[in-house]
Steps between C-alpha positions, in 0.01 A plus 500: 500500500594187320153348542327819388724528190425143414121525533487827300712368224316174464146641522451467115608137514263428787223659305575277195520186731155580643367515158545125469214451746233538238171578666302434187417172316850357538556535128766758530296767327390699802630856556799472747546878513866450394696413185445165350626219723670207338321174595695191625567241235411214739154462670647433841802656677673370808656717760856424617495323827780513765755275332445628146516861625816450691664302204413767242639783717817312565546438140415846385699692756769236553437481880576194728213313649510691818570836333136540358299580829577435862246610759688684786746227517235247585500301173427499138195702396410257223584171669416549869337830613252585220483175309138431568398842364719427205303177414704224673396225735640422845413145602749458783446823705132578459355198319436686175544220255382683185538874408205716566274532194499879494743769570486674844430860574879535589622337175540817292687670789722201547580491121589864514719430804688225341566676163603830681742308729660334202534825317653684801738212565619501127544873498693492830729233376565684175565823685749330739695290257538408135152565341329208347154633396528885524822526309419827336425688807734717706360451858678812610309715266142594426271283290556524132226703300246332288661463160856485626693184396543395855124531562400293189774237577388453860131474412569258206716282717240469756229416237717238345589339833148513654272481188731359231420773256597865419287791629258685268558869447185587711640278779829691501288827527303364788802390697669835430286629785691305744818687426368822661313585829172697550689827432649374181849471655709181421493228765822309599623228248436249785137609537449483129639154484273369775187674375540399147575130597201496737262653237595228240523229755148562631345520159240241398727376223751395758270381767291273272587232252 
């Protein structure tokens, strides 16, 4: 249910993102089939590799180093288990002295895995103790409706922590779809916290710099 809600609610954003892959002459004038897409100010963007991704999630969500993502108790997702897929080298164990030049097929899945884990861990900590990030949510209640003060405050907090800016009105509207399920009924406040955090944390704006 959570995954389906997330995919349905983020479909417009995915369409806009796909519009960046211009199939025309590369001058940005081709018909993308969506609204106008803002072009990056710099000609080359870098994706956040394992250490940078872990550091930014720790900072934004105020998590300890081992609180971002741990793979079934075996070790850190970013430093040990999936570090190769996240662009790191491993000279001691497998003789990989330099990171691979390109991402792997598993890299997008691993990025999702790490961000989802960090968001779930933060939401669980805030539900079980004094809230740090989701201070406006009552975890014993339903998710706040779009336009409610708690909804706007929660989304704004996540935007400021993860993207260092305030959300645009259309972004608030888009994320409003995460507050309800397929039948239009409110999801739990915990699910809303996780879904909203994951949606923002897996955006191109957060994953690239």
